[in-house]
C-alpha positions as CSV (number, residue, x, y, z in Angstrom):
1,G,0.0,0.0,0.0
2,S,0.9,3.6,0.0
3,S,2.6,5.4,2.9
4,G,-0.8,6.8,3.9
5,A,-2.3,3.3,4.0
6,S,0.2,2.2,6.6
7,S,0.1,5.4,8.7
8,S,-0.3,5.0,12.4
9,S,-1.5,7.2,15.1
10,S,0.7,8.3,17.9
11,S,-0.3,5.2,19.9
12,G,1.0,3.0,17.1
13,E,-2.5,1.9,16.0
14,L,-3.5,2.1,12.4
15,D,-5.3,5.4,11.4
16,W,-8.4,3.9,9.8
17,I,-9.6,7.2,8.3
18,K,-6.3,7.7,6.5
19,T,-6.1,4.1,5.5
20,A,-9.6,4.0,4.1
21,N,-9.1,7.2,2.1
22,A,-5.7,6.1,0.8
23,E,-6.8,2.7,-0.5
24,A,-9.0,1.9,-3.4
25,P,-12.3,0.3,-2.2
26,A,-11.4,-3.2,-3.4
27,A,-8.0,-3.1,-1.6
28,F,-9.6,-1.7,1.6
29,A,-12.3,-4.5,1.4
30,K,-9.5,-7.2,1.2
31,R,-8.3,-6.2,4.7
32,F,-11.6,-7.6,6.1
33,E,-12.2,-10.7,4.0
34,G,-13.1,-13.8,5.8
35,G,-15.5,-16.7,5.8
36,A,-19.2,-16.9,6.4
37,H,-20.4,-16.6,9.9
38,G,-23.9,-18.0,9.6
39,T,-25.1,-17.3,13.2
40,A,-23.8,-13.7,13.2
41,Q,-25.1,-13.1,9.7
42,K,-28.5,-14.3,10.7
43,A,-28.4,-12.0,13.7
44,T,-27.6,-9.0,11.4
45,R,-30.9,-9.7,9.6
46,E,-33.1,-10.5,12.5
47,L,-31.9,-7.6,14.6
48,K,-32.1,-5.3,11.6
49,L,-28.4,-4.4,12.1
50,M,-27.9,-4.7,8.3
51,D,-30.7,-2.2,7.9
52,A,-29.1,0.2,10.2
53,V,-25.7,-0.1,8.5
54,F,-27.3,0.3,5.1
55,E,-29.0,3.5,6.3
56,M,-25.5,4.7,7.4
57,S,-24.5,4.4,3.7
58,L,-26.9,7.2,2.9
59,A,-25.6,9.7,5.4
60,A,-22.8,11.3,3.2
61,Y,-25.3,11.6,0.3
62,A,-28.0,13.1,2.5
63,R,-25.4,15.6,3.9
64,T,-24.2,16.8,0.5
65,F,-27.5,16.5,-1.5
66,P,-27.8,17.4,-4.4
67,D,-24.0,17.2,-4.8
68,R,-22.1,13.9,-4.6
69,P,-19.8,13.5,-1.6
70,W,-16.7,12.0,-3.0
71,G,-15.3,15.1,-4.6
72,L,-15.5,17.2,-1.4
73,A,-12.1,17.3,0.4
74,E,-13.7,18.3,3.7
75,L,-15.5,15.0,3.9
76,Q,-12.5,12.7,4.5
77,G,-14.0,11.2,7.6
78,P,-17.5,10.5,6.1
79,K,-15.9,9.1,3.0
80,A,-13.8,6.7,5.1
81,V,-16.9,5.7,7.0
82,Q,-18.7,5.1,3.7
83,K,-16.0,2.6,2.7
84,L,-16.2,0.9,6.1
85,V,-20.0,0.7,5.8
86,H,-19.7,-1.1,2.5
87,V,-17.1,-3.5,3.9
88,A,-19.5,-4.3,6.7
89,L,-22.4,-4.9,4.2
90,Q,-20.1,-7.1,2.1
91,N,-19.2,-9.2,5.2
92,M,-22.8,-9.4,6.3
93,C,-23.6,-11.0,2.9
94,A,-20.4,-13.0,2.3
95,R,-21.1,-16.6,1.4
96,C,-24.6,-16.3,2.9
97,P,-27.4,-16.7,0.3
98,A,-30.1,-15.8,2.9
99,S,-28.3,-12.4,3.6
100,Q,-27.8,-11.8,-0.1
101,T,-31.5,-12.3,-0.8
102,Y,-32.4,-10.2,2.2
103,F,-30.2,-7.4,0.8
104,G,-31.7,-7.7,-2.6
105,N,-35.3,-7.5,-1.2
106,R,-34.9,-4.6,1.2
107,R,-35.9,-0.9,0.7
108,T,-34.7,2.3,2.2
109,L,-36.9,4.2,4.6
110,S,-39.0,7.0,3.0
111,R,-38.1,10.4,4.4
112,H,-37.9,14.1,3.6
113,G,-40.5,13.6,0.9
114,R,-38.4,11.0,-0.9
115,P,-40.0,7.6,-1.5
116,A,-38.5,4.3,-0.4
117,K,-36.1,2.7,-2.9
118,P,-34.8,-0.8,-3.2
119,W,-31.3,-1.1,-1.7
120,M,-29.9,-2.4,-5.0
121,D,-31.2,0.7,-6.8
122,V,-29.4,2.9,-4.2
123,V,-26.1,1.0,-4.7
124,L,-26.5,1.3,-8.5
125,E,-27.0,5.1,-8.1
126,Q,-23.7,5.3,-6.1
127,L,-21.6,3.3,-8.5
128,E,-19.5,6.2,-9.9
129,D,-18.4,7.2,-6.4
130,P,-15.2,5.3,-5.3
131,L,-16.5,4.6,-1.9
132,G,-17.3,0.9,-2.1
133,S,-20.7,0.5,-3.8
134,A,-19.1,-1.1,-6.9
135,V,-17.3,-3.7,-4.8
136,T,-20.5,-4.4,-2.8
137,L,-22.4,-4.8,-6.1
138,S,-19.7,-7.1,-7.6
139,K,-19.7,-9.3,-4.6
140,L,-23.4,-9.6,-4.4
141,L,-23.8,-10.4,-8.2
142,S,-21.0,-12.9,-8.3
143,A,-22.4,-14.8,-5.4
144,N,-26.1,-14.8,-6.1
145,E,-27.6,-15.9,-9.4
146,E,-31.0,-14.5,-8.7
147,L,-29.6,-11.0,-8.1
148,L,-27.3,-11.4,-11.1
149,D,-30.2,-12.3,-13.4
150,K,-32.3,-9.3,-12.1
151,Y,-29.6,-6.6,-12.1
152,A,-26.9,-7.5,-14.6
153,T,-28.7,-6.0,-17.6
154,P,-27.3,-4.6,-20.8
155,K,-28.0,-1.1,-19.4
156,L,-25.9,-1.8,-16.3
157,V,-23.0,-3.2,-18.4
158,L,-23.1,-0.1,-20.6
159,Q,-23.1,2.1,-17.5
160,F,-19.9,0.4,-16.3
161,A,-18.3,0.5,-19.7
162,D,-18.9,4.3,-19.8
163,M,-17.4,4.6,-16.3
164,V,-14.3,2.6,-17.4
165,Q,-13.9,5.0,-20.4
166,K,-14.5,8.1,-18.2
167,L,-12.5,7.0,-15.1
168,G,-10.1,4.5,-16.5
169,P,-9.8,0.7,-15.7
170,Q,-10.0,1.0,-11.9
171,P,-9.9,-2.4,-10.1
172,R,-13.5,-1.9,-8.7
173,L,-14.8,-1.5,-12.3
174,V,-12.8,-4.3,-13.8
175,N,-13.9,-6.6,-10.9
176,F,-17.5,-5.8,-11.7
177,F,-17.1,-7.2,-15.3
178,E,-15.4,-10.3,-13.8
179,A,-18.2,-10.6,-11.3
180,I,-21.1,-10.6,-13.8
181,C,-19.4,-13.2,-16.0
182,T,-19.3,-15.8,-13.3
183,V,-21.5,-16.8,-10.4
184,Q,-20.1,-19.1,-7.8
185,G,-17.3,-20.0,-10.2
186,N,-19.5,-21.0,-13.1
187,A,-19.4,-19.1,-16.3
188,V,-22.5,-17.0,-17.3
189,K,-22.2,-17.2,-21.1
190,A,-24.9,-14.6,-21.8
191,N,-23.1,-12.0,-19.7
192,Q,-19.7,-12.9,-21.1
193,E,-21.2,-12.2,-24.6
194,M,-22.8,-8.9,-23.3
195,V,-19.4,-7.7,-22.0
196,R,-17.7,-8.5,-25.3
197,A,-20.4,-6.8,-27.4
198,P,-19.4,-3.3,-28.6
């Protein structure tokens, strides 16, 4: 990693704000990868912890609405928290079809005159921001065929292709294309052809 990614506080502990902001979302997420924890993952659903964490993912967007938060230098703390929120969501769903389906079926709360939206739609709206949503989406789609079938549309592939042209071949974007071409290690021919199409 970069020198910022390994920076420590005066007590010798890792400075998570600097680390999160210095690392790309995919690299930051790798720090926390692990296996499934069925009992804990079930508890995140039953206690609505996943819902609370997802609502946290909306905070930076609510604070800066109608602007997007990732271009604002004064939001280094909230941007780091956003990445950590996505890592938490990724781990709550890791290797757990019940949690993946739960995520795919949930909706935001309606507030401030804005209607409730499916969580997947919110994640799709956040894709351009380098704060973890693309990594979350990639992990969900590569692990859950039902979500892949529903959300890996030609429109979404074109949206990612446009982002790759606009932002360059960032790992989070390249990983998305890899994620939609395989589910649980099995090739998805229709999506492979869609990615290859001009």
